C-alpha positions as CSV (number, residue, x, y, z in Angstrom):
1,M,94.7,97.8,158.1
2,A,91.2,96.3,157.5
3,V,88.6,98.6,155.9
4,T,85.7,99.5,158.1
5,Q,82.1,99.2,157.0
6,Q,81.5,102.9,157.7
7,E,84.5,103.9,155.6
8,I,83.5,102.1,152.5
9,E,79.9,103.1,152.8
10,N,80.8,106.8,153.2
11,R,83.1,106.7,150.2
12,L,80.5,105.0,148.0
13,W,77.8,107.4,148.9
14,D,80.1,110.3,148.1
15,A,80.5,108.8,144.6
16,A,76.7,108.3,144.2
17,D,76.1,111.9,145.4
18,E,78.0,113.2,142.4
19,L,75.0,112.2,140.3
20,R,72.7,114.7,142.1
21,V,73.3,117.3,139.3
22,A,72.3,114.8,136.6
23,M,69.4,112.6,137.6
24,P,66.9,111.9,140.4
25,E,68.0,109.6,143.2
26,A,65.6,106.9,141.9
27,Q,68.0,106.4,139.0
28,Y,71.3,106.2,140.9
29,A,71.3,102.5,141.1
30,S,71.6,102.0,137.3
31,V,74.9,103.9,137.3
32,V,76.5,103.2,140.7
33,F,76.1,99.4,140.9
34,P,77.7,98.6,137.5
35,L,80.6,101.0,138.3
36,M,81.0,99.6,141.8
37,F,81.0,96.0,140.5
38,W,83.4,96.8,137.7
39,K,85.8,98.3,140.3
40,Y,85.4,95.2,142.5
41,L,86.1,92.9,139.5
42,S,89.1,95.0,138.4
43,D,90.6,95.2,142.0
44,T,90.1,91.5,142.5
45,W,91.7,90.6,139.2
46,E,94.7,92.8,139.8
47,H,95.1,91.5,143.3
48,H,95.3,87.9,142.0
49,H,97.5,89.0,139.1
50,Q,100.1,90.4,141.5
51,E,99.9,87.2,143.5
52,F,100.6,85.2,140.3
53,L,103.6,87.4,139.4
54,A,105.0,87.2,143.0
55,D,104.8,83.4,143.0
56,N,106.3,83.1,139.5
57,E,108.9,85.8,139.6
58,G,110.5,86.4,136.3
59,L,108.3,83.7,134.6
60,D,111.6,82.1,133.5
61,G,111.1,79.7,130.6
62,L,107.4,80.3,130.3
63,S,105.8,81.4,127.1
64,A,103.0,84.0,127.2
65,E,100.5,81.2,126.5
66,E,101.8,79.0,129.3
67,A,101.8,81.9,131.8
68,H,98.2,82.7,130.8
69,E,97.2,79.1,131.3
70,I,98.8,78.9,134.8
71,E,97.3,82.3,135.9
72,Y,93.7,81.4,134.9
73,R,94.0,77.9,136.2
74,D,95.4,78.7,139.6
75,Y,94.8,82.3,140.4
76,Q,91.9,83.9,138.4
77,S,88.2,83.0,138.5
78,F,87.2,85.3,135.7
79,E,88.9,87.3,132.9
80,I,89.4,91.0,132.4
81,P,90.2,91.0,128.7
82,F,91.9,93.4,126.4
83,I,89.9,95.8,124.2
84,H,91.2,96.1,120.6
85,P,93.9,93.4,121.3
86,G,97.0,93.4,119.1
87,T,96.5,97.1,118.1
88,V,98.0,100.4,119.2
89,Q,94.7,101.1,121.0
90,Q,95.0,97.9,123.0
91,R,94.1,98.5,126.7
92,R,92.7,96.1,129.3
93,A,89.0,96.5,130.1
94,S,89.9,97.4,133.7
95,W,88.9,100.2,136.0
96,S,92.4,101.6,136.3
97,S,93.0,101.4,132.6
98,I,89.9,103.5,131.7
99,L,90.5,105.8,134.7
100,A,93.8,106.7,133.2
101,T,92.0,108.2,130.1
102,I,89.3,110.0,132.2
103,T,90.1,113.4,130.7
104,Q,89.8,112.3,127.1
105,P,86.6,112.7,125.2
106,G,84.3,109.6,124.8
107,L,84.6,108.3,128.4
108,G,81.1,106.8,128.3
109,Q,81.9,104.9,125.2
110,R,85.1,103.4,126.7
111,V,83.3,102.4,129.9
112,R,80.5,100.7,127.8
113,A,83.1,98.9,125.7
114,S,84.9,97.7,128.8
115,L,81.8,96.4,130.5
116,Q,80.6,94.7,127.3
117,A,84.0,93.1,126.8
118,I,83.9,91.6,130.4
119,E,80.4,90.2,129.7
120,T,81.6,88.6,126.4
121,A,84.8,87.2,127.9
122,N,82.9,85.6,130.8
123,P,79.6,84.4,129.3
124,D,78.9,81.7,132.0
125,K,79.3,84.2,134.8
126,F,78.6,87.7,133.6
127,S,76.3,87.5,130.6
128,R,74.0,90.5,130.5
129,L,75.3,91.4,134.0
130,F,75.6,95.2,133.5
131,G,72.1,95.8,132.1
132,S,71.2,98.1,129.3
133,M,74.0,100.7,130.2
134,T,72.0,103.6,128.7
135,W,73.7,105.8,131.2
136,T,77.0,105.5,129.2
137,S,75.4,107.7,126.6
138,E,76.6,111.4,126.7
139,E,72.9,112.4,126.2
140,V,71.9,110.6,129.4
141,L,75.0,111.3,131.6
142,S,77.7,113.8,130.6
143,G,81.3,112.7,130.5
144,E,82.1,115.3,133.2
145,V,79.6,113.9,135.7
146,L,80.6,110.3,134.9
147,A,84.3,111.3,135.5
148,A,83.4,112.9,138.8
149,V,81.6,109.7,139.9
150,M,84.5,107.5,138.9
151,Q,87.0,109.7,140.6
152,A,85.0,109.8,143.8
153,M,84.6,106.0,143.7
154,D,88.3,105.5,143.1
155,R,88.9,107.0,146.5
156,T,87.2,103.9,147.9
157,P,89.8,101.4,149.3
158,K,90.7,98.5,147.0
159,M,87.7,96.1,146.8
160,H,89.2,92.6,147.0
161,E,89.3,89.9,149.7
162,G,92.9,90.8,150.7
163,N,91.7,94.2,151.8
164,M,88.0,93.7,152.9
165,S,85.8,90.8,153.6
166,H,82.8,89.8,151.5
167,D,80.6,90.6,154.5
168,V,81.9,94.3,154.3
169,L,81.4,94.3,150.5
170,G,78.0,92.8,150.6
171,G,77.0,95.1,153.5
172,A,78.1,98.2,151.5
173,Y,76.0,97.0,148.5
174,E,72.9,96.5,150.8
175,Y,73.6,100.0,152.4
176,L,73.4,101.6,149.0
177,L,70.3,99.7,148.1
178,K,68.6,101.0,151.2
179,R,69.8,104.6,150.7
180,F,68.5,104.6,147.1
181,S,65.2,103.1,148.3
182,D,64.8,105.7,151.1
183,G,65.3,108.5,148.5
184,S,63.3,107.1,145.6
185,G,59.8,106.6,147.2
186,T,57.4,104.2,145.5
187,R,59.9,103.2,142.7
188,A,62.0,101.4,145.3
189,G,59.3,98.7,145.7
190,Q,60.3,97.5,142.2
191,F,63.6,96.1,143.4
192,F,63.9,96.4,147.2
193,T,62.0,94.7,150.0
194,P,62.8,96.1,153.4
195,R,65.4,93.9,155.1
196,E,63.4,93.1,158.2
197,V,60.5,91.8,156.2
198,V,62.9,89.6,154.2
199,E,64.4,88.4,157.5
200,L,61.0,87.4,158.9
201,I,60.1,85.3,155.8
202,V,63.5,83.5,155.6
203,E,63.4,82.8,159.4
204,V,60.0,81.2,159.0
205,L,61.1,79.1,156.0
206,A,64.5,78.2,157.4
207,A,66.5,77.0,154.4
208,K,69.0,74.1,155.2
209,S,72.4,73.4,153.8
210,F,72.4,72.1,150.2
211,E,68.7,73.1,149.6
212,S,67.5,75.1,146.7
213,V,65.9,78.5,147.2
214,Y,63.8,80.2,144.4
215,D,62.4,83.7,144.1
216,P,60.1,84.1,141.1
217,T,60.1,88.0,141.4
218,C,63.6,88.4,142.8
219,G,64.2,92.1,142.4
220,S,67.7,92.9,143.7
221,G,68.1,89.3,145.1
222,G,67.7,90.3,148.8
223,M,65.6,87.2,149.8
224,L,68.1,84.8,148.2
225,I,71.0,86.5,150.0
226,A,69.2,86.6,153.3
227,S,68.4,82.9,153.1
228,A,72.2,82.2,152.8
229,N,73.1,84.7,155.5
230,L,70.6,83.2,158.0
231,L,71.9,79.7,157.4
232,K,75.4,80.9,158.0
233,A,74.3,82.8,161.2
234,H,72.8,79.6,162.5
235,G,76.0,77.6,162.0
236,G,75.1,76.2,158.5
237,R,76.9,76.6,155.2
238,G,75.2,79.4,153.4
239,Y,77.4,78.9,150.3
240,T,75.9,75.4,149.7
241,L,72.5,76.8,148.9
242,K,71.5,76.6,145.2
243,L,69.9,80.0,144.5
244,Y,67.5,80.7,141.6
245,G,65.6,83.9,140.7
246,Q,63.6,85.4,137.9
247,E,63.1,89.1,137.3
248,A,61.0,90.9,134.7
249,V,63.2,94.0,134.4
250,P,66.7,93.3,132.8
251,D,68.5,96.1,134.7
252,T,67.1,94.9,138.0
253,A,68.2,91.3,137.2
254,G,71.7,92.7,136.7
255,V,71.6,94.4,140.1
256,A,70.6,91.0,141.6
257,R,73.5,89.2,139.9
258,M,76.0,91.8,141.1
259,N,74.5,91.7,144.6
260,L,74.9,87.9,144.8
261,F,78.5,88.1,143.6
262,M,79.3,90.8,146.1
263,H,78.1,88.5,148.9
264,N,80.4,85.7,147.6
265,L,77.5,83.6,146.5
266,T,78.3,81.9,143.2
267,Q,75.8,79.0,143.0
268,F,73.0,81.0,141.5
269,Q,71.0,81.5,138.3
270,V,69.0,84.7,137.7
271,E,66.9,84.7,134.6
272,V,65.0,87.6,132.9
273,G,61.3,87.3,132.0
274,D,57.7,87.5,133.1
275,T,57.3,84.6,135.6
276,L,53.5,84.2,134.9
277,K,53.8,84.4,131.2
278,D,57.2,82.9,130.6
279,P,58.6,80.9,133.6
280,R,62.2,80.3,132.8
281,F,62.9,77.4,135.2
282,K,61.5,74.1,133.9
283,K,62.1,70.4,134.0
284,P,63.2,68.6,130.9
285,D,59.6,67.5,130.2
286,G,58.5,71.2,130.1
287,S,56.8,71.2,133.5
288,I,57.5,73.8,136.2
289,A,60.8,73.2,138.0
290,Q,60.5,72.5,141.8
291,F,62.5,73.8,144.7
292,D,62.8,73.3,148.4
293,V,62.1,76.9,149.5
294,I,60.2,79.5,147.5
295,V,60.1,83.2,148.6
296,A,58.5,86.2,147.0
297,N,57.3,89.8,147.3
298,P,55.5,90.1,144.0
299,P,54.0,93.3,142.6
300,Y,50.6,93.8,144.4
301,S,47.3,93.5,142.5
302,L,49.1,93.5,139.2
303,K,46.8,93.6,136.1
304,W,47.7,90.7,133.9
305,K,46.6,88.5,131.0
306,P,45.0,85.5,132.6
307,W,46.0,82.0,131.6
308,T,43.8,80.2,129.1
309,K,45.3,76.8,129.7
310,D,47.9,76.3,132.4
311,L,48.6,73.4,134.8
312,R,49.5,75.9,137.5
313,A,45.9,77.2,137.7
314,I,44.6,75.0,140.6
315,G,41.2,76.0,141.7
316,G,40.7,78.4,138.8
317,V,42.3,81.4,137.2
318,A,43.0,84.7,138.9
319,P,41.0,87.7,137.5
320,Q,42.6,90.1,135.1
321,S,42.4,92.8,137.7
322,S,44.8,91.1,140.1
323,A,47.5,88.5,139.6
324,D,48.0,88.0,143.4
325,W,46.7,84.5,143.5
326,A,48.4,83.6,140.2
327,F,51.7,84.2,141.8
328,V,50.6,82.0,144.7
329,Q,49.6,79.3,142.2
330,H,53.0,79.5,140.5
331,M,54.8,79.2,143.9
332,I,52.6,76.2,144.9
333,A,53.5,74.5,141.6
334,S,57.1,75.2,142.3
335,M,57.2,73.4,145.7
336,D,59.2,70.2,145.9
337,P,56.6,67.5,146.7
338,S,58.6,66.0,149.6
339,K,59.7,69.1,151.5
340,G,58.7,72.2,149.6
341,R,57.6,75.3,151.5
342,A,56.8,78.8,150.3
343,G,56.4,82.3,151.8
344,V,54.9,85.3,150.0
345,V,54.0,88.9,151.0
346,L,50.6,90.1,149.7
347,P,47.9,92.7,150.4
348,H,45.1,91.8,152.7
349,G,42.6,91.6,149.9
350,V,43.8,88.1,149.0
351,L,42.4,86.9,152.3
352,F,38.7,87.6,151.5
353,R,38.1,88.9,147.9
354,G,35.4,86.9,146.2
355,G,34.8,85.6,142.7
356,Q,37.6,83.6,141.1
357,E,40.0,84.4,143.9
358,A,37.6,82.8,146.4
359,A,37.5,79.7,144.3
360,I,41.3,79.4,144.3
361,R,41.4,80.1,148.1
362,Q,38.9,77.3,148.7
363,R,40.9,74.8,146.7
364,V,44.1,75.7,148.5
365,L,42.4,75.3,151.9
366,D,40.6,72.0,150.9
367,D,44.0,70.6,149.8
368,D,45.5,71.8,153.2
369,L,48.3,73.7,151.5
370,L,48.1,76.9,153.6
371,E,50.3,76.6,156.7
372,A,50.0,80.1,158.3
373,V,48.7,83.6,157.9
374,I,50.8,86.4,159.4
375,G,49.4,89.9,159.5
376,L,52.0,92.7,159.2
377,P,51.8,96.4,160.2
378,A,50.8,99.1,157.7
379,N,53.4,101.3,156.0
380,L,56.3,98.8,156.1
381,F,57.1,99.1,152.3
382,Y,58.5,101.8,150.1
383,S,55.9,101.1,147.4
384,T,52.7,101.2,149.4
385,A,51.4,102.2,152.8
386,I,48.7,99.5,153.1
387,P,49.0,96.7,155.6
388,T,50.2,93.4,154.2
389,C,50.4,89.7,155.2
390,I,52.7,86.8,154.8
391,L,51.1,83.5,153.6
392,V,53.1,80.4,154.2
393,F,52.4,77.2,152.2
394,R,53.6,73.6,152.5
395,A,53.7,70.9,149.8
396,P,50.7,68.5,150.0
397,G,50.8,66.1,152.9
398,T,54.0,67.6,154.4
399,K,52.5,69.7,157.3
400,A,53.4,68.6,160.8
401,E,50.7,66.3,162.2
402,E,49.4,68.8,164.7
403,R,49.0,71.5,162.1
404,R,47.0,69.5,159.6
405,D,43.4,70.6,158.8
406,G,44.0,74.0,160.2
407,V,45.8,77.3,159.9
408,P,47.6,79.4,162.6
409,F,46.7,83.1,162.4
410,I,49.2,85.5,163.8
411,D,48.5,89.2,164.2
412,A,51.7,91.2,164.3
413,S,50.1,94.4,163.0
414,K,50.9,96.5,166.1
415,R,54.6,95.3,166.3
416,F,56.6,98.1,164.8
417,I,58.5,101.4,165.5
418,K,58.0,104.5,163.4
419,A,61.0,105.6,161.3
420,K,61.4,108.6,159.0
421,N,59.7,107.3,155.9
422,R,57.9,104.1,157.0
423,N,57.3,101.8,159.9
424,V,60.1,99.3,160.8
425,L,60.1,95.8,162.5
426,T,62.7,95.5,165.2
427,D,64.7,92.4,165.9
428,A,62.4,91.7,168.8
429,D,59.3,92.0,166.6
430,I,60.8,89.5,164.1
431,A,61.9,87.1,166.9
432,D,58.5,87.2,168.6
433,T,56.6,86.6,165.3
434,V,58.8,83.6,164.4
435,T,58.2,82.2,168.0
436,A,54.5,82.6,167.5
437,Y,54.7,80.8,164.1
438,Q,56.6,77.9,165.7
439,S,54.3,77.7,168.7
440,K,52.4,74.6,169.8
441,F,48.7,75.2,170.2
442,D,46.2,73.7,172.7
443,A,42.9,72.1,172.0
444,D,41.2,75.5,171.8
445,G,43.7,76.8,169.3
446,N,45.6,79.0,171.8
447,P,49.4,79.1,171.9
448,V,50.8,76.8,174.7
449,D,53.4,79.5,175.5
450,P,51.5,82.7,174.6
451,D,53.3,86.0,174.1
452,G,50.9,87.6,176.5
453,E,52.0,91.2,175.8
454,G,53.6,93.5,173.3
455,G,50.8,93.6,170.7
456,L,51.1,90.2,169.2
457,S,48.5,87.4,169.4
458,A,48.0,84.1,167.6
459,R,45.4,81.3,167.3
460,F,45.2,78.0,165.5
461,V,42.0,77.8,163.5
462,R,40.5,74.5,162.3
463,T,39.6,74.3,158.6
464,T,36.0,73.5,159.6
465,E,35.7,77.0,161.1
466,I,37.2,78.6,158.1
467,V,34.8,76.7,155.8
468,A,31.9,77.9,158.0
469,N,33.0,81.4,157.3
470,G,32.9,80.9,153.6
471,Y,36.7,80.3,153.3
472,D,37.2,83.9,154.4
473,L,40.8,84.3,155.8
474,N,40.4,87.9,157.2
475,I,42.5,87.9,160.3
476,G,40.0,89.9,162.3
477,R,37.5,87.0,162.1
478,Y,39.9,84.7,164.0
479,V,42.2,86.9,166.1
480,K,40.4,89.5,168.2
481,Q,43.3,91.9,168.3
482,A,43.4,92.5,164.5
483,A,42.8,96.3,164.3
484,A,40.0,97.4,162.0
485,E,41.5,100.9,161.8
486,Q,44.6,99.6,160.1
487,E,42.7,98.3,157.1
488,D,43.5,100.2,154.0
489,L,40.8,101.9,151.9
490,G,41.0,99.5,149.1
491,T,40.5,96.6,151.4
492,L,37.4,98.2,152.9
493,I,36.0,99.0,149.5
494,D,36.5,95.3,148.5
495,A,34.7,94.2,151.6
496,Y,31.8,96.6,151.0
497,N,31.4,95.5,147.4
498,I,31.3,91.9,148.4
499,A,28.7,92.5,151.2
500,R,26.6,94.7,148.8
501,A,26.6,92.0,146.2
502,E,25.5,89.4,148.7
503,R,22.7,91.7,150.0
504,Q,21.5,92.3,146.4
505,K,21.3,88.5,145.8
506,T,19.4,87.9,149.0
507,E,16.9,90.7,148.2
508,Q,16.4,89.3,144.7
509,R,15.6,85.9,146.1
510,M,13.2,87.4,148.6
511,L,11.4,89.4,146.0
512,A,11.1,86.3,143.8
513,V,9.6,84.3,146.7
514,L,7.2,87.1,147.5
515,A,6.1,87.5,143.9
516,A,5.5,83.8,143.6
517,A,3.3,84.0,146.7
518,G,1.3,86.8,145.1
519,I,2.6,89.5,147.4
520,E,3.5,92.7,145.6
521,G,4.4,96.3,146.5
522,F,7.9,95.7,147.8
523,D,10.7,97.7,146.2
524,E,14.5,97.8,146.8
């Protein structure tokens, strides 16, 4: 009988819940995901091994080497090797093998040796897959608690395609990601973007079969997986996408690799490193590699060491206080020149902050790279309550004719429902926002088929109007409905400081003119 989604999710959560006596919920992922993936690999390997034995009953006339060659050529796609081969301590690095020794001392050491052996035996697939594995140390996680987690997880039905689909497996993995995020507060933003925000971005960018999709801050890989799932849902072949990701935190990169495998997506490459400092995807000549679709939810207003000389820095270099526009510049450099498009989630400050950011914004608009600005509700994310926006970009000269020299502004800030810990976009919110993005606009910039109700409005704004406003992209300047009360305190302070600086410059010019005319007695 097929395993239900609910059944596997409940069993996996029971296993995770055994960790409550040992660590905060924010740390569950580092233990549960490697164990879950190890069990998945072991169950899958054993399933194919039994198929091999049934099809070659008795293995008459075959040497051990010949049997091994046939099995790994026709049945297995990865290896579960032996630990200490050829000795009395020999045991396979499988879940069931180690589970059989669960009452013996040194369980964490045996688990670690097994996971490392699997990585070593499959360098092309599983190199660095399981992360740092610090949790296998007795000082971090006692053998008793680790045994309890494994025993609870062993009550989960066999995790192989003969028993459950990859949709169920992938769904269970996503379920755990969400549960861990719900319970871990702001730490969740480091690896998990809410699914509905991901769905909105990938709907807008609409990856096609055989295209490449790249996430320079990929976290747990959700945007890459969602791109493939959306393509599949629309009748395309999600498995044909070539998926690329870079993540600064090694353990999180491991979570992403496991997540992709669980969803039966094998055409991927996830690299570890700081994307701004050390981009890992490059062409043979050393320039930045380019992709068809680029998606990202980078860390907001990250302090960074600005570039001193980098070809990505079109329009200038982002300030040390915020790398927001540096991530945008990297994504622009990563767009395929013939059909590249990019979508990124950022705080509202990127729309209007002055200084170096204003210079970059001006260059992007002058080059007609910005395709849309979509305002989102506040409190959508685990890591921050501030309202955010999605910026959509197209490679130079690739915008549709009717969208050239202008930008659609879409205000979806009131489209949400309140959930326990945050606001949530419904399927209808996502669909209506995508419809607004795809709208035709009349000569006045209004949608030809306006939404008309439900708290969503849009307008196509000519670049000349944006230039007249000093390249300010604040949504409230162009869409009446944008709610001032939803602006976060940091955004308001930024706006105040900009206005104050402009006032001081104007007063200084006025005083200089008055002094030159011999008029005195004016003070600030």
